[in-house]
C-alpha positions as CSV (number, residue, x, y, z in Angstrom):
1,M,54.9,-149.8,112.6
2,R,56.3,-152.0,109.7
3,I,58.3,-154.1,112.9
4,V,55.3,-154.5,114.6
5,V,53.8,-156.2,111.5
6,F,56.5,-158.0,111.2
7,V,56.6,-159.4,114.8
8,L,52.9,-160.1,114.7
9,L,53.8,-162.2,111.4
10,L,55.9,-164.5,113.2
11,L,54.1,-165.1,116.1
12,G,50.6,-165.3,117.2
13,R,50.2,-165.2,121.2
14,V,48.8,-167.4,123.8
15,G,49.8,-166.4,127.3
16,D,53.4,-166.5,128.0
17,L,54.1,-168.5,125.1
18,W,52.6,-168.3,121.9
19,A,50.7,-170.7,119.4
20,Q,52.3,-172.2,116.6
21,S,53.7,-169.8,114.5
22,S,52.9,-168.9,111.2
23,V,55.9,-169.4,109.8
24,S,54.9,-173.1,110.3
25,Q,51.6,-173.0,109.1
26,S,52.6,-171.6,105.9
27,S,55.5,-174.0,105.6
28,L,52.7,-176.8,105.8
29,A,50.8,-175.1,103.3
30,F,53.9,-174.3,101.4
31,S,54.5,-178.0,100.8
32,R,51.2,-179.1,100.2
33,G,51.0,-176.5,97.3
34,H,54.4,-178.2,96.1
35,A,53.5,-181.9,96.1
36,G,56.3,-183.4,94.3
37,K,58.7,-180.6,95.0
38,V,58.3,-179.8,98.8
39,A,57.9,-182.3,101.7
40,Y,56.8,-181.4,105.2
41,T,58.4,-183.6,107.7
42,E,58.1,-183.5,111.7
43,L,61.4,-184.3,113.4
44,G,60.0,-184.0,117.0
45,K,58.3,-181.8,119.5
46,T,59.5,-179.4,122.4
47,R,58.8,-179.8,125.9
48,E,56.0,-177.4,125.1
49,G,54.9,-180.0,122.3
50,V,55.7,-177.5,119.7
51,P,56.9,-179.2,116.6
52,V,60.6,-179.2,115.2
53,Y,60.1,-180.1,111.4
54,V,61.9,-179.7,107.9
55,L,60.8,-178.9,104.8
56,T,62.7,-181.2,101.8
57,L,63.3,-179.3,98.7
58,G,64.0,-181.4,95.7
59,T,62.4,-184.0,93.3
60,G,62.9,-187.8,92.6
61,N,64.9,-189.2,95.7
62,A,65.8,-186.3,97.5
63,D,68.2,-188.0,100.4
64,D,70.0,-189.9,97.1
65,K,71.6,-186.2,95.8
66,P,73.9,-183.7,96.8
67,A,72.2,-181.7,99.9
68,V,72.8,-178.3,101.7
69,C,70.8,-178.0,104.9
70,V,69.4,-174.3,106.4
71,V,69.0,-174.2,109.9
72,A,67.1,-170.7,111.0
73,G,65.7,-169.7,114.1
74,T,67.9,-170.6,116.5
75,R,67.4,-167.8,118.7
76,Q,64.7,-165.2,119.8
77,D,66.8,-162.0,118.4
78,Y,67.1,-163.8,115.3
79,A,63.5,-164.5,115.3
80,Y,63.1,-163.2,111.5
81,T,65.6,-165.7,110.0
82,A,62.5,-168.3,110.4
83,S,60.8,-165.8,107.8
84,L,63.4,-165.6,105.7
85,A,64.1,-169.2,105.5
86,L,60.8,-169.8,104.3
87,E,61.2,-167.1,101.8
88,L,64.4,-168.6,100.6
89,A,62.4,-172.1,100.2
90,K,60.1,-170.3,97.9
91,S,62.8,-168.7,95.8
92,W,64.4,-172.3,95.5
93,V,61.2,-174.1,94.6
94,Q,60.8,-172.2,91.5
95,D,64.4,-173.2,90.3
96,E,63.7,-176.7,88.4
97,A,67.0,-177.2,87.6
98,L,68.5,-176.9,91.3
99,L,65.4,-178.8,92.4
100,S,66.3,-181.8,90.0
101,R,70.3,-181.9,90.7
102,Y,70.6,-180.8,94.5
103,T,68.4,-181.3,97.5
104,L,67.6,-178.3,99.9
105,Y,66.7,-179.0,103.6
106,I,65.6,-176.3,105.5
107,I,64.4,-176.2,109.0
108,P,62.9,-172.7,109.3
109,E,62.3,-172.8,113.7
110,A,65.3,-174.7,115.2
111,S,64.2,-173.6,118.5
112,P,60.5,-172.8,118.7
113,D,59.8,-172.3,122.5
114,E,62.7,-170.1,122.5
115,L,61.1,-167.6,119.5
116,S,58.0,-168.0,121.5
117,R,59.3,-166.4,124.5
118,K,57.8,-163.0,125.7
119,A,59.3,-160.7,123.5
120,G,62.2,-158.6,125.3
121,T,62.9,-161.0,128.0
122,H,66.6,-160.6,127.4
123,Q,67.4,-163.8,127.1
124,S,66.4,-166.8,124.4
125,R,65.5,-169.6,126.3
126,N,63.4,-172.4,126.1
127,T,61.3,-173.2,129.3
128,T,63.4,-176.0,130.9
129,P,63.6,-175.4,134.3
130,F,67.3,-174.0,135.3
131,D,69.3,-173.1,138.3
132,E,70.7,-170.2,137.0
133,D,71.9,-169.0,140.7
134,L,72.5,-172.3,142.0
135,D,70.5,-172.1,145.1
136,A,69.0,-175.0,144.6
137,R,65.8,-173.6,143.6
138,T,64.6,-173.1,139.7
139,D,63.2,-170.3,138.0
140,E,62.2,-168.3,141.4
141,D,63.5,-164.7,140.1
142,P,62.5,-164.2,136.8
143,A,61.7,-160.8,135.1
144,D,58.4,-158.8,135.4
145,D,56.4,-156.8,133.3
146,L,56.4,-153.9,135.9
147,N,54.3,-151.2,134.3
148,G,52.0,-153.3,132.3
149,D,53.2,-152.7,128.8
150,G,53.3,-156.3,127.4
151,R,56.9,-156.4,127.4
152,I,60.2,-156.9,129.4
153,T,62.3,-154.2,128.8
154,Y,65.1,-152.2,131.3
155,M,65.5,-150.5,134.4
156,R,68.2,-147.6,135.2
157,Y,68.5,-145.4,138.4
158,A,71.3,-142.6,138.6
159,D,74.2,-143.8,140.5
160,P,78.0,-141.7,140.4
161,A,79.7,-145.2,140.6
162,G,77.6,-146.8,137.5
163,P,78.7,-148.2,134.5
164,W,76.4,-146.7,132.0
165,A,76.0,-143.4,130.4
166,E,73.6,-142.1,127.5
167,H,75.2,-142.0,124.2
168,P,76.4,-138.8,123.7
169,A,74.8,-138.7,119.9
170,D,71.6,-140.4,120.8
171,P,70.6,-140.4,124.3
172,R,68.5,-143.4,123.6
173,I,71.4,-145.7,123.5
174,L,73.3,-146.2,126.6
175,V,76.8,-147.3,126.7
176,P,79.9,-147.7,129.0
177,W,80.6,-144.1,130.4
178,Q,84.5,-144.8,130.3
179,Q,83.5,-144.6,126.0
180,V,82.2,-141.4,126.6
181,L,84.8,-139.9,128.8
182,E,87.4,-141.2,125.9
183,T,85.7,-138.3,123.6
184,G,86.7,-135.6,126.6
185,T,82.9,-135.3,127.4
186,V,82.3,-136.2,131.2
187,P,79.0,-137.8,131.5
188,V,76.5,-135.9,133.7
189,I,74.4,-139.0,134.6
190,R,75.9,-142.1,135.4
191,Y,73.3,-145.4,135.3
192,Q,72.8,-148.7,137.0
193,L,71.2,-151.0,134.3
194,L,69.0,-154.0,135.3
195,P,66.2,-156.2,133.3
196,E,62.8,-154.9,134.5
197,G,61.6,-156.6,137.5
198,R,61.5,-157.0,141.0
199,D,63.7,-159.0,143.6
200,N,61.4,-162.1,143.9
201,D,63.3,-164.2,146.2
202,G,64.5,-161.2,148.4
203,D,68.4,-162.0,148.0
204,G,69.0,-158.5,146.8
205,R,69.5,-159.6,143.1
206,Y,66.9,-158.8,140.2
207,N,66.1,-161.2,137.9
208,E,68.7,-163.3,138.1
209,D,67.1,-166.7,138.0
210,G,64.3,-166.3,135.0
211,V,61.8,-169.1,133.8
212,G,64.0,-171.2,132.2
213,G,66.1,-172.6,130.5
214,T,68.5,-173.7,127.9
215,A,69.3,-171.8,124.8
216,F,69.7,-174.0,121.5
217,E,72.9,-172.3,120.6
218,Q,74.7,-173.2,123.8
219,N,73.6,-176.9,123.7
220,W,76.0,-178.4,122.1
221,P,78.9,-180.4,122.6
222,W,81.9,-178.4,121.0
223,N,83.2,-176.4,123.9
224,Y,80.2,-176.8,125.9
225,Q,80.4,-174.8,129.3
226,W,79.2,-176.8,132.3
227,F,76.7,-175.3,134.8
228,A,76.6,-172.1,132.7
229,P,73.3,-170.0,132.3
230,G,71.8,-171.0,129.1
231,S,74.1,-174.4,128.9
232,G,71.3,-176.9,130.2
233,S,72.2,-180.0,132.1
234,H,74.3,-181.7,129.6
235,P,74.9,-181.4,126.1
236,V,72.2,-182.3,123.4
237,S,70.0,-182.3,126.4
238,E,66.8,-180.6,124.8
239,P,64.3,-182.4,122.6
240,E,64.7,-179.8,120.2
241,T,68.7,-180.2,119.6
242,R,68.4,-183.7,119.5
243,A,65.9,-183.9,117.0
244,V,68.2,-181.7,114.8
245,A,71.4,-183.6,115.6
246,D,69.5,-187.0,114.6
247,F,68.3,-185.7,111.4
248,L,71.7,-184.5,110.5
249,F,73.7,-187.6,111.4
250,A,70.7,-189.5,109.5
251,R,71.4,-187.4,106.1
252,K,74.6,-188.7,104.9
253,N,74.1,-186.5,101.7
254,I,74.2,-182.9,103.1
255,Y,77.5,-181.7,102.0
256,A,77.6,-178.1,103.8
257,V,75.0,-176.3,106.3
258,L,73.9,-172.9,106.7
259,V,73.1,-171.4,109.7
260,L,71.2,-168.0,110.0
261,G,72.4,-166.6,113.2
262,P,74.2,-165.0,115.4
263,H,77.2,-166.9,115.0
264,S,78.8,-165.7,111.1
265,N,81.7,-166.9,109.5
266,L,80.6,-165.6,106.0
267,T,80.6,-161.9,106.6
268,E,83.9,-162.5,108.7
269,A,85.6,-165.5,108.0
270,W,87.0,-167.8,110.8
271,K,90.2,-167.4,111.9
272,E,92.7,-170.4,112.0
273,T,92.2,-170.8,115.4
274,L,88.6,-171.0,117.3
275,G,88.1,-170.9,120.6
276,D,90.6,-172.0,123.5
277,P,93.9,-172.9,121.7
278,K,95.0,-175.2,124.0
279,L,92.0,-177.4,122.9
280,P,92.6,-179.9,120.2
281,Q,89.5,-179.1,118.4
282,S,90.2,-175.6,117.9
283,K,92.1,-175.2,115.1
284,L,91.1,-175.1,111.4
285,G,94.0,-176.5,109.5
286,A,95.4,-174.5,106.6
287,A,93.1,-176.7,103.8
288,D,89.6,-176.0,105.7
289,F,90.9,-172.1,106.7
290,K,91.5,-171.5,102.6
291,T,88.0,-173.0,101.6
292,Y,86.3,-170.6,104.3
293,Q,87.9,-168.0,103.0
294,L,86.9,-168.5,100.0
295,L,83.3,-169.4,101.0
296,A,83.3,-166.2,103.2
297,Q,84.8,-164.1,100.0
298,Q,82.1,-165.0,97.7
299,F,79.4,-164.6,100.1
300,G,80.0,-160.8,100.4
301,K,80.2,-160.8,96.5
302,R,76.9,-162.7,96.1
303,T,74.8,-161.4,98.8
304,G,76.0,-157.6,99.4
305,I,75.5,-158.3,103.2
306,P,77.8,-156.2,105.3
307,H,80.8,-157.2,107.5
308,V,79.6,-158.4,110.6
309,A,81.7,-159.5,113.7
310,A,81.1,-163.0,114.7
311,E,80.0,-163.8,118.2
312,E,82.8,-165.0,120.3
313,R,81.0,-167.7,122.3
314,P,81.0,-171.1,120.8
315,G,77.5,-172.5,119.3
316,F,75.5,-174.8,116.7
317,L,77.5,-173.4,113.8
318,H,81.0,-174.5,116.0
319,W,79.6,-177.8,115.9
320,V,78.5,-178.6,112.5
321,H,82.2,-178.3,111.8
322,F,84.1,-179.8,114.3
323,H,81.2,-182.6,115.3
324,Y,79.3,-183.2,112.6
325,G,82.5,-182.8,110.2
326,R,80.8,-180.9,107.4
327,W,81.5,-177.4,105.6
328,A,79.2,-174.8,108.5
329,L,78.5,-171.6,107.0
330,G,77.0,-168.7,109.2
331,S,74.8,-166.0,108.0
332,P,73.0,-163.1,109.9
333,G,70.5,-163.6,107.5
334,W,70.5,-159.7,107.1
335,R,72.2,-156.3,107.9
336,P,71.7,-152.9,106.5
337,A,74.8,-151.3,104.3
338,Y,75.4,-148.0,106.7
339,P,76.2,-144.9,104.8
340,A,79.8,-143.4,105.8
341,R,79.2,-140.4,108.4
342,N,81.5,-137.9,109.4
343,D,80.1,-138.1,112.5
344,G,83.4,-137.6,114.8
345,L,83.0,-140.3,116.8
346,T,84.9,-143.1,117.9
347,N,84.8,-146.4,116.6
348,T,83.2,-147.9,120.1
349,L,80.8,-145.2,119.7
350,R,79.8,-145.9,116.5
351,S,79.1,-149.5,117.7
352,P,76.5,-151.9,115.6
353,E,73.0,-150.6,117.6
354,Y,74.0,-146.6,117.0
355,Q,74.2,-147.5,113.3
356,Y,71.5,-149.6,113.4
357,V,69.4,-146.8,115.1
358,Q,70.7,-144.4,112.9
359,W,69.7,-146.1,109.4
360,R,66.0,-146.3,110.7
361,D,66.0,-142.9,111.5
362,S,67.3,-141.7,108.3
363,L,64.4,-143.9,106.8
364,H,61.9,-142.8,109.0
365,L,61.4,-146.4,110.5
366,P,60.2,-147.1,113.8
367,V,63.2,-147.5,116.5
368,P,62.2,-150.5,118.8
369,F,62.7,-148.0,121.6
370,D,60.5,-147.3,124.8
371,P,61.1,-144.1,126.2
372,W,62.4,-144.2,129.9
373,K,59.4,-143.3,132.3
374,P,60.0,-143.1,136.4
375,F,58.2,-145.9,138.1
376,K,58.5,-147.4,141.9
377,V,60.3,-150.1,142.2
378,G,60.7,-152.3,145.7
379,K,64.1,-151.8,147.6
380,L,66.1,-150.7,144.7
381,P,68.9,-147.9,146.6
382,A,67.4,-145.0,144.3
383,A,64.6,-142.5,145.2
384,E,63.6,-142.8,141.1
385,V,64.2,-145.5,138.9
386,E,63.0,-145.4,135.1
387,I,61.7,-148.1,132.9
388,G,62.1,-148.3,128.8
389,G,65.1,-148.5,126.8
390,L,66.0,-150.7,123.2
391,R,63.7,-153.8,123.1
392,V,66.9,-156.0,122.4
393,M,65.1,-159.1,120.8
394,E,63.3,-156.3,118.2
395,L,66.5,-155.1,117.3
396,W,67.8,-156.4,114.4
397,A,64.0,-157.4,112.4
398,P,64.3,-156.1,109.1
399,P,61.4,-154.5,107.0
400,A,59.3,-157.3,106.0
401,D,59.4,-156.2,102.6
402,T,62.9,-156.7,102.4
403,L,62.9,-160.4,102.8
404,P,62.2,-161.9,99.4
405,A,65.1,-160.1,98.0
406,V,67.7,-161.0,101.2
407,A,66.0,-164.7,100.3
408,G,67.0,-164.4,96.6
409,R,70.4,-163.3,97.4
410,H,71.1,-166.1,99.6
411,K,69.6,-168.6,96.9
412,E,72.0,-167.2,94.3
413,Y,74.9,-167.8,97.0
414,L,74.1,-171.7,97.3
415,R,73.4,-172.1,93.9
416,W,77.1,-171.0,93.5
417,V,77.8,-173.2,96.3
418,A,76.4,-176.0,94.5
419,G,78.1,-175.5,91.3
420,M,81.4,-176.1,93.0
421,F,80.7,-178.9,94.8
422,P,83.3,-182.2,94.4
423,T,82.7,-184.0,91.1
424,L,84.5,-187.2,90.1
425,D,86.7,-188.0,87.5
426,V,88.0,-191.7,87.1
427,K,90.5,-192.9,84.4
428,P,90.9,-196.6,84.4
429,E,94.2,-198.6,83.2
430,L,94.1,-202.4,82.7
431,T,97.5,-204.1,82.0
432,Q,97.9,-207.8,81.4
433,L,101.2,-208.7,83.6
434,D,101.0,-212.6,83.0
435,K,98.4,-215.1,81.9
436,D,95.1,-214.5,83.8
437,L,97.1,-211.9,86.0
438,W,95.9,-208.3,85.5
439,Q,96.7,-204.9,87.1
440,L,93.9,-202.5,87.3
441,T,94.5,-198.7,88.2
442,L,92.2,-196.2,88.9
443,K,93.1,-192.3,88.6
444,V,90.3,-190.7,90.6
445,S,90.4,-186.8,90.3
446,N,88.3,-184.2,92.2
447,I,87.4,-181.8,88.9
448,G,85.2,-179.8,91.2
449,A,86.0,-176.7,92.6
450,L,85.4,-177.6,96.4
451,P,87.2,-180.2,98.4
452,T,85.7,-183.8,98.7
453,H,85.0,-183.0,102.6
454,T,86.5,-180.9,105.0
455,E,90.3,-181.7,106.3
456,W,89.2,-181.7,109.9
457,G,86.7,-184.2,109.0
458,A,89.1,-186.9,107.3
459,N,89.0,-189.1,110.7
460,H,85.7,-188.3,112.0
461,P,83.2,-191.4,111.9
462,Y,80.6,-189.4,110.5
463,T,82.4,-187.9,107.4
464,Q,81.2,-189.1,103.9
465,A,84.6,-189.6,102.5
466,V,85.0,-191.1,99.0
467,V,85.0,-194.8,98.5
468,C,86.2,-197.4,95.9
469,E,84.3,-200.5,95.8
470,L,85.8,-203.5,93.8
471,E,83.5,-206.0,92.5
472,T,84.7,-209.2,91.0
473,G,84.5,-213.2,91.0
474,N,88.6,-213.1,90.5
475,T,91.4,-213.4,93.2
476,L,92.2,-210.3,94.5
477,V,96.0,-210.6,94.6
478,A,96.7,-207.0,95.8
479,G,94.4,-204.1,96.6
480,L,91.3,-203.8,99.0
481,R,87.8,-204.8,98.0
482,L,86.6,-201.1,100.0
483,T,89.1,-198.3,100.1
484,K,88.0,-194.7,101.9
485,L,90.2,-192.2,100.1
486,P,91.8,-189.1,101.4
487,V,90.7,-185.6,101.1
488,L,90.4,-184.7,97.4
489,A,91.4,-181.0,96.9
490,P,90.1,-179.1,93.9
491,G,92.2,-180.7,91.0
492,A,93.9,-183.4,93.2
493,Q,94.3,-187.1,92.2
494,H,94.4,-190.1,93.9
495,T,95.7,-193.6,92.3
496,L,94.4,-197.0,93.1
497,K,95.9,-200.1,92.1
498,F,94.7,-203.4,92.5
499,V,96.1,-206.8,91.2
500,L,93.7,-209.7,90.1
501,K,93.7,-213.1,89.2
502,G,91.5,-214.7,86.6
503,T,89.6,-214.4,83.8
504,A,85.9,-213.1,85.0
505,P,85.0,-209.1,84.5
506,V,85.7,-206.8,87.7
507,S,83.4,-203.8,88.3
508,Y,84.4,-200.2,90.1
509,K,81.9,-198.1,91.8
510,V,83.7,-194.8,93.1
511,H,81.3,-192.7,95.1
512,S,79.9,-190.8,98.2
513,P,76.8,-188.9,98.8
514,H,78.5,-185.7,98.1
515,T,79.8,-186.5,94.8
516,G,77.7,-188.9,93.3
517,A,79.1,-192.2,91.6
518,Q,81.2,-193.5,88.7
519,M,80.9,-197.0,87.9
520,L,82.3,-199.3,84.8
521,T,82.6,-203.1,84.3
522,L,85.9,-204.3,82.6
523,P,86.3,-207.4,81.1
524,L,89.6,-208.9,81.5
525,K,91.2,-209.7,78.2
């Protein structure tokens, strides 16, 4: 019963889509209850007219302080991350020290149209029409709720050549039949498996061109897959992806982005090469790789979230690093810690789905599973078809009462990240070379525990590097009035030298949106 309550907490149903979620309504009420600390800003609207919004947490001028942005609600099977993000905001707002020193931006529902799709459609996409089967028609063969239970689950039917079989330790789960064969057990029945629905367009295929759409996670330029289902007509084609991108580019003070979703690089650190190694933008570089290892190591220690393998398909998180040029932190938001089991199963059969179902059983929590029941379906080549199976879009939803504690652990991790932010130390030296001729030396050091920006972003036009600005009424004989510094690793130092002729005071400002500013005016005497 607890999962059902949690799902209804997130969404209020209206037809095939849903009304503005209670998370959005609660976010607005939360911001009004913390005026001066929290601001609710609408970034745009989806094609369905649903707002995409951001919560800004901080006191004073929030856009002028080093910041982290949290993005959640990017996919339907991670809908719980929207509530988790709001709980994170509630935890953060209680910490006056964090509010005064840093800014936290939170986008709880980055893709609200995806979150609002009818539960169990097996695909997380918005409602933008798309010709998935390339037959010059759009959305003509969607999945259908054949048994009228309000959900789209699965159809299975027996087939001697079918690729699926029941899990030998839990028949609720279907696995590739070869995996069962590897255990020395011959599957009694093999199955074909399809999403629930009819062959609406009569082409012999079932549910191959559903309603919509574009998936938020697939609509980003990094390693974009043209014409692939879910990619959209072109990168950043959707109002919600454009709204999020515009917001991020407009906030120069954002140092890192935490994405609560499927592409985790905190439970399993990124490798040095991501995606196609032939692509120039696929290698992290040694310095960035080392930093991501540190960030992942500390995440495990501070949150207790166990190892979760990251999805290989590229998504928003990859774009954050390679195109936006910021530190990209990915967390699934929540996973249970499974106890060790001596069940004799191979690692492939001890899949995440199997372990999760067993975990829920051990706590006497309901499992999102519909028992298989016979149903007559059109022209399928089987005497009997069964409808049921795991409700995949609800599978990973945590018990609602665990969210505050999980949010608190993410807050403590972000507190640690903020405490590691790069910090500038500038030591000036002024030497008289001749009458009215001076040499100014500035030794700029990063005394923080993280680099000033990513190695990959060093030549990125949107990366906010440390800049030195010199102001003087004197003649600048050597040196530049504006100098962009390279990446400063923790403990690294960069030396700037200037030669000036004159007697007027000279001022310098060494700064970046991530580090704050170091300023001083020196008299030439």
